[in-house]
C-alpha positions in Angstrom: 7.0 56.1 39.1 9.9 53.7 38.8 11.0 52.0 35.5 13.7 49.4 34.8 14.8 47.4 31.7 15.4 43.7 32.2 16.4 40.8 29.9 13.8 37.9 29.9 15.9 34.9 31.3 13.3 32.2 31.0 14.2 29.9 28.0 10.5 29.7 27.0 10.2 33.5 27.3 7.3 35.1 29.2 4.9 32.4 28.1 2.6 29.9 30.0 4.0 29.1 33.4 6.6 32.0 33.6 3.9 34.4 32.6 1.5 33.1 35.3 4.1 33.3 38.0 5.0 36.9 36.9 1.4 37.9 36.9 0.8 36.3 40.2 3.9 38.1 41.7 2.8 41.5 40.3 -0.7 41.0 41.7 0.8 40.8 45.2 1.8 44.5 45.0 -0.7 47.4 45.6 1.0 49.6 43.0 0.2 49.6 39.3 2.6 47.3 37.3 3.1 47.5 33.6 5.4 45.6 31.3 6.3 45.7 27.7 9.0 46.3 25.1 11.2 49.4 25.5 9.8 50.9 22.2 6.2 49.7 22.6 3.1 50.2 24.6 3.1 48.8 28.1 0.6 46.2 29.2 -1.0 45.6 32.5 1.2 43.0 34.3 -1.6 41.8 36.5 -3.5 40.5 33.5 -2.4 37.2 32.3 -4.0 37.8 28.8 -2.1 41.1 28.5 1.3 39.5 29.5 0.8 36.6 27.1 -0.1 38.9 24.3 3.2 40.6 24.5 5.0 37.3 23.5 8.2 38.4 25.1 10.9 35.9 24.1 14.0 34.5 25.8 16.8 37.1 25.7 14.5 39.9 24.7 14.6 43.1 26.7 11.5 44.4 28.4 10.6 47.4 30.5 8.8 47.1 33.9 7.2 50.2 35.2 5.7 50.5 38.6 3.7 53.4 40.1 2.1 53.9 43.5 2.5 52.4 46.9 5.4 50.2 47.3 6.6 50.8 43.7 10.3 50.5 44.6 9.9 47.1 46.3 7.7 45.9 43.4 10.1 46.8 40.8 13.0 45.1 42.6 11.1 41.9 43.0 9.7 41.6 39.7 12.8 42.5 37.6 14.6 40.0 39.8 11.9 37.4 39.0 12.4 38.0 35.1 16.2 37.8 35.4 16.1 34.2 36.6 15.2 31.1 34.4 13.2 29.1 37.0 12.7 26.3 34.3 16.5 25.6 33.9 17.7 22.2 34.8 20.5 22.5 37.4 
């Protein structure tokens, strides 16, 4: 099992499009992936309803936990994805 804290970079938080992209990325990995607040229960990161239900906001710290086959690679990819604001105008 691997776990890492990450700050949500998306200006809209983990809502709608960013949440869908995160769930899609999590679903590409064979391991179990969970996400949540450091002091709270973790949700299934492969479920859009579970991720949206967390209502993680911009700048909020989250925990990503992976367990199983390829958990190191999944953790690296998913925490990197959360650390970038893909909706930012360059």
